C-alpha angles and dihedrals in degrees: 000000000000113000116239121217110284094017117141127188121253089249092052090049092052091047091052091045091054091048090052094047090051091051093244093125133031127255089247092053092049094049092046097048095044098038091231097133091115096039103057094107090059097053098030093106091060097041107037095190090062098054110120123241135183111287114270086222090072092068129097144167129047129318116210108210120187119196146132131290118282091002111122142053111251088198091060092048091049092048091050089053091049091052097044110021088234113139113220119217110196120207116191123204132183101214144021088238090062091049092050093048091050093050093046089053088059134215095073095142088217120153106176127017138172113238122181121240099261094053102055097083089054093050089050093047090051091047092238098131131046129232105261120250098221091190086073091054106055092159090065110091115183091195091063093053123101102253090220089073104039101083105079097054095055119069122182090344095308122113113229099163138014125216118268099179141305138237149146140262117234135128135274123224128193097223091191089065101030120066094186122085106217116193103173143044088247089061091043092061093040091055091044090057093040134026095004097046110150093017104077132091133197129193123270085230126099096211095062101028095048092035094052092047088050090054090051087059094045097256133124117282087234100045118153094168107132096222093048092046089052089058091045090053091050090053094047094046090050090050097045098083090053097053125104090208152333105232136131091212097067100147096094092054093046091049097049094044099247087119127034100184131030143164104263145189125222097256094051090047092052092049094046094047091046091055099032111029091193088071109100124195117215129195105202112246086218091064138259140174138324115189144181121209121205143195115241137172117233116237107259094014108187092221101032096158092053090046092059092042090051095051090045091050095049092048093056100116095235092047093043090053089057089048092053093047091050098053101021103230123140115259123231091207119093090203090058094047090060090059098050124098118260093244091062094049090050095045108118091207090063098033110029122191115278093247090058092051093048091068094055129096133209116237113261125232094235092061092063094064100026108134090199093057093042092052092046091053091048092052091047093052094047096045 
């Protein structure tokens, strides 16, 4: 048979399809090589990344996006605005408790936000987030997600949030300024009260600050036991006069030298070490936190259509790879991992050894709304 222009053999088609499914080539490349630009609706069920959606260009208005410090690619946000005309307003918070309180107060105007795994059941119970319409997010592919991180976003078979990325909570040390080599939360608090007095920061976030102090004392990261919390409070109150600050945005102080050690999340550790190699990230040998952050749509989002388009855009493998490289947090998406440079995949800050991860705990739902922990944190901050 004589080949017509643009014709490819069945074997070539299968080869290109496999390359696309593995994330080795872009959607545009696959459609161009195979000539399937007009046929995506037919095969969309078999190849999720090819399912059509309403043009991004049909969107308008402002998208209110609420997230964490140092946790997004400005380039991706700018490109989304260029493609859609939608202006993105970024709100940054330091804790899930702050996010919850703001949403409960009402009239936030938020469209998309980034809740952590242990909070999603509470948001659902309080009717603050909507079940996700996955048809509006064709670039999200559950099959490509690491199954370890899929549980929290799905409640009673309904998806309320999809994974953004995952990470750990440890502490960062400027080894150029600190001669000691702390390896545990116990040592973190000892140094804070001793040789590093006035140079240490903790999060403005009860989950991690109380949880890490609890680990220093040998208790669960999620403890709500009254006797254990009393000991945690005693440790934190004793440490308070020695701290440089209580702030979840600690990068500026670590960079300018005001602080030499701070509680730290994976993405901040990766960014600090990338720019200042003397910065060392430590996962306490006495335990700590592992977490998964998600994208969710707020119930009654003012710009719901743009919210879905934004999540869909960010979860496009090529875009998501840029996102991950910008903020340095491990991806949950196998398609994205295939597009990342080798040095990221081999970075022990992003991908710690299995034995280090085994000592870590996920945050528990009851800690989000625990009055005892909230009151403890308030007393600590006001001491």
